[in-house]
N, C-alpha and C positions, 0 to 999 in steps of 0.2 A: 428407298430414297437414293438418289444419285449422288455419288461422292466423287468429286474431282474428275468428272468426265462429261463429255458432251452427249447430247441426245440428238438424233438425226432430225427429229421433228421440233424439239424445243431446245435451241442452242443455249448453252450456259451464258447467263447474262452478267456474270461478274468474274473477276480475276483477282487472285492474291499472288503478287509477284515478289519474290525475294531477291536480294541483291546478288545472290550466288547464281541466279538464273533459273531457279525453281519457279514453275508456273502452276498454280492450283486453280482449277476451274470450279465454279459454284454458281448459285443463284443470287442475283442482286437483291438487296433490301435497302431501304432508305434513299438517300440522295444519289443522283447520278453524277458521273465525273470520276476523277482519279485523285486520291490523296496519298501523300508519302509521309512516312513517319517511322518511329521506332516500334517494332512489334514486340509486345509483351503478353503475358497471360495473367488472368485474374481467377482465383479459385473460389470466390464467393458464390454461394448458392442462391442468394437473394440480392436485390438492390441494384439491378442493372441500370436503372435510370440515374441513381445517385452516382454510380461509377462513371457513366458516360458524361455526366455534367460536372465532375470533379475537376477543377482547374489544374490540379497536379498532373493530369493526363494530357496536357497540351503537347502537341506534336507527337502523340503516340497512337498506335492502333492496338486495340484491346482484343485479345482472344479470350473468350469465355470458356472455361473448362466445364462448367455446368451445361448440360446439353439442351435443356428446355428453357428458352428465353422468350419473354413476351406475354406470358399468361396473365400477368396482373396489369398489363397496359401501362399507361403513363398518366401523370396528373401534374398539377401546378405546384403541389406542396413538396414534392420530393426532388426538386431541382436544387443542386448544390452550389452552382456558381452564384456568387452574391452580387455581381454587377454585370452589365452588358459587356463590359470590356473582357470579362472572363468567359463569355458564352461559347467561345471556340475552345472547348476542352478537348476531349478525344476526337481525333480526325476520322477514325474508322473503327469498325467492329467486325469480329469474325465469330460465327456461330456454327454449331454442329447441326442443329435441326432448323427447319424453317420456323420463323417466329409464329407462335400460336396466337389465336384471337384472344383479346382481353376478357377476363372473367373475374372482375373485382368491382365492388360498388364505388370505389374511389376513382376508377379509370375514367379518363375523359378523352383519350385518343389511343389508337393502336400504335405499336412500336414503330412500324415502318413509316407511317405518316409523320410521326413525331421526329424521326431521324431525318426525314426529308426537310422538315422545317428548320432543323438545326444544322443542316449541311453535313451530316455524318454519313459517310459511305460505308455500306456493309456488304458482307458476303456470307451466305449460309450454305449448308451442305458440305462443309469442310471437315476433314478428319482432324478434329482439334486435339485428340490424344497424341497423334503423330506430331502435330505442330508444337504442342507443349513439350513433348520429349526432346524435340530438336532445340528448343529454346533452353531447356535445362542443360543439355549437353554442349551446345555451341554458344550459348549466350544470346541476349536480345540482339536482333538483327534489323537492318533497314528493310522496309517493305513498301509496296504500293498496293492499295486496294482500289479497284476500279469497278464501276457499274455502268453498263450501257444496255438499254432495253433491246437493242438490235443484236447483241451478242458478238459484235465485231470489235476487235481490239488490235492495236499495234503492240504486240507483246514485246518486241525488241525495244521499242521506245520506252515501255514501262520498265523493263529491266534496266535500261540506261538511267531512267529517272531515279530508280532505287539506288543504283550504284553511285550516282553523283550527289546524293543528299549528304550533307556534312555531319549529321548525327547530333547528339545532345551535348557531348563533351565540349566545354568552353562556351556554351550558349546561355546567355541570360534571358530567360523567358518570363521572369517575374514582372518586369515592367509592363509587358503586354497583357498579362493576366490581372494586373492590379487596376482597381478603380482609379481614375485620374483625379478624383476629388473626394473630399472628406464627406462621410455620412454617418448617421447615428441610428443603427437598427434597434428596434424595441421588442421584437417578437421572441418569446422564450420557447421552452420545450413543448413539443407537440404531445397532446394527451388525447387518448381515445374518446371520441364523442364531443370534445370541447375545442379541439384545434390548438393553436399556439397560445401559450401563456403570455403574461405581461411581466415586465421587470420591476425592480425596486427603484423609484426615482431618487432615493436617498442612498443607494448602494455605492460601494467603491467604484471609482471611475477607471475602467480598463480601456486603454487605447490599443487598438489592434493595428499593427503594420501589415498592410495587405500585399502579400507577395503572390496572391491567388487564393485567398481565404475561402474555405468552405462555409456555406451558410450555417451548417449545424454547429460549427465552432462558435459563431456569434450567438446562436440560440442557446447553446449550452452555457455561455458566459452570462447571458441574461437570466437563464433559469437558475444559475448559481447565485444570483443576487447582484449582478453588476449593472452599472450604467456603462454603455459601450459606445465608443467612437472609433471609426475606421479611418485610417489615413493612408495615402498612397505609398507604394513601395519605396519611393525615393524621398519621402518626407525627411527633413533634417531633424537633428536633435532639438534645435531651437523651436521648430514647428510643433514637435511633440510636446515639449515642456510648456509651450504657450497655452495649451489647453488643460494643464494641470492634471496629469495622470496620477492615479494612485498605483498603477502598475501598467506594464506594457506586455502585449502578447506578440510574439514573432510568429506569424502565421505560416501555414503550409504554402506550397507553390511549386511550379514546374521548373525544369532546367537544371543546369549545373550550379550547385551552391558556390563553387569557387569563382564563377563569373558574377553571380549576384553579389558576392562579398565585396566587390570593388566599391560599391556605394553603401552597402548595408553594414559592413563590419565597423567602419568608423563611428556610425551612429550607435551601434550596439555597445561598443567599447565605452562610449560616453555614458550610456545608460548604466553600465556596470560601475563605472567610476562614481557616478552620482548616487549609487545604491538605490536605484529605482527597481522595485520588484519586477522581475522579468520572467516570462514563461514562453518557451519555444516549443513549437509543434512541427514535426516532420522537417521541412526545409528550414523552419525556424530553429529546430534543434541543431541542424548542421551548421547554420550560420552562427549560433552561439558558440559552438565548438571552434569554428574558425576564428571567432573574435578573441578567444583566449589562447590561440596559437596552435590548435590542433589541425589535422588535415582531413580531407574527405577523399574518397575513392569511388570510382565507378564500379558497380556491382555487375557480375556476369548476367544474372537473370532478374535481379531485384526482388523485392517483396511486394506482392500485390494480392491481397485477399482479406477475408474476414474471419480467418481461423488460425491466426498466428499466436503461439504460446510465448509469453514474455514473463520472465521472473522479476518481480519487484524485490530488490534487495532489502528494502526497509521493512517490509512486512513478511517476506519469505513466501508470499503467495504467488501462484502462477495465474496470470490473467490471459484470457483469450481475447485478442484484439484485432482491429483492422489495421492493415499496413498498405502503403502505396508509396514506394520510393525506389529509385534506381541508383542512388548514391548512398554511401554510408560514412559515418565517422570512423576514422582509423583509430581504434582504441589505444594502440601503442603510442600514438602521438599526443595523447592528452597530457598536459603538463601538471605539475604539482598544484594543489589547490582545487582540483576537479575530482569529485567523487562520482563513481559509476553507480547509478541507481537502478537501471533496468538492463536486462540482457535477453536477446532473442534465443529461445531454446531450439529453434530450427538450425541455426548455424553459428551461434555464439557471438554475433555481431552486437555492437553497442546499441542500446535502445533507450538510454536515458542518462542524464548527468545532472549534477548539482555543484554549484560553486561554493566553496567553504568560506570565502571571504566577501561574498556579496549575495543578496537575496535573488538568486537566479537559478532556475531549474528548466529542464526540457525533457521531452520524450520524442522518440523517433516514430512511434506509432500514432494512430489517430484515436485519441480518447473519446472524441465526440461520436465515433462510429459513423452511421449513415453511409453505407450499410454496415451491419456487424453488431457484435455484442456490446453491452454497455458496462462491462467489467471495470473500465477505467474512468467512469464518470467522476469518481471521487477526486481526481487530480484537479478538477476545476474548483471544487470546494476548498481544497488545500491551497490553491493559488489565491482564492478570495481571503482565506485566513491569513496568508502571508501579507497581502496588501493591508488588511486591517491592523495586523501586528506592527508593521513598519510605520503606518500612519500614526498609531497610538504612541510609538516610541519617538516620533519626530518632535 
C-alpha cells in the first residue's frame, strides 16, 4: 500500500493539508472537492456510519484510528442526524487503508458511494498513527481534505485555506444543526430481527431541545417509555412550556458551548427556576453548567471514541462509554449547589453533574451510544423516573 507518496503511473488523488504547511498525499474516497475543518481522531472500532452522521462533528474532519473501514457498508437505519438540517455533519474523513467492499446483510451501499451522496470528502492511505500522535502532542488542528480524480492540486492554495479558517472557538453551530421546526419522533430502540420499537402514548412527555440531536437519543427516550417532542435550538421558554413538558432534554450538538449559551442559557435558567426536570447530554451538559455559572474550556485533543472509562460517583461503578466533545466543563468553576456525578478516568475531566436545588442532571458522554457500549442506558430510565416523581409531587 502506498502511504503519503505519489506513484508515477497512478497519481495520488487526494491531499490532507495542515495549517502548518504539512501536505499528506493519499487516495481519494467519497466526494470530490475540498473541505476545511478541525482535524480530530476517533478511536472507535465500529460504527463509522454513525460517527460520520453525528451532528456533533459539524465542521470537523475525522481521522479513524481503526485501520479497516467500510467492511459493513452503510444502510438507512444507522444514520444519526435526525433532520435534513443536520445532514452536513463531518466534512471529511481520513483512513489508513482503502475502504473494503461491504460484507453484511444490512448493507445497502458501499462507503465511498455513500460519502459521495453526503458530500463527505475522504482520503485513505494515510499514516493515521502518525497523525493521531501529532494531534495528541500538538492538539486538534485546522486541515483541508481535498479529492480530485486528476491528482492535480494547488497545494499552496489549500495551505492558505487551512490557515485562514477561523476554527471552532466562539462559533455557534447548533442553530445550523437544529431542525427549524418541531417534530415528534415515535421510533424506539432497534432490536435484532424486529427493527425499531414503538413508544408508550401515555408515557411522560419529554421535550428535546435540538442543538444537533442524535437520532438514537430520541430512540432511547422512546424506548425508555417517553412521548417525545423535538423543538428547535432557539425555542423560547414559553414555546417549550406551551406543549406541556414533563421534562426537557438538552441535546448534544456542535460548536462552542459559550457561543450557543447566548440564547440557550436564559431558557435553561428559566427551566431550572420552574423546577422542570432537565437532562443534559454532551453539549447540553456544558450548557447546563454554563447556566449555573460555571465555565467551559477548549480541550487540546478532545474525547472522541467508544472506549472511554467513566466513574459513576453514585454507584461507584466504572462504565465504558462513547464520547464526542472538544470542549469541557471547568470543574473548578462549578458553584455551590452542584454535585459532581461522573468523572473521566482518562484525564479526570468532569463527565456529569447534578443540581441539589432543582431536578436537573447531565452527562458529558453519550449514554445512547451508537456507536459504542450500552453501559449508560440506565440514565434514560432514571430521567423517566425523575419526571414521574416530579409530576406526582406537583
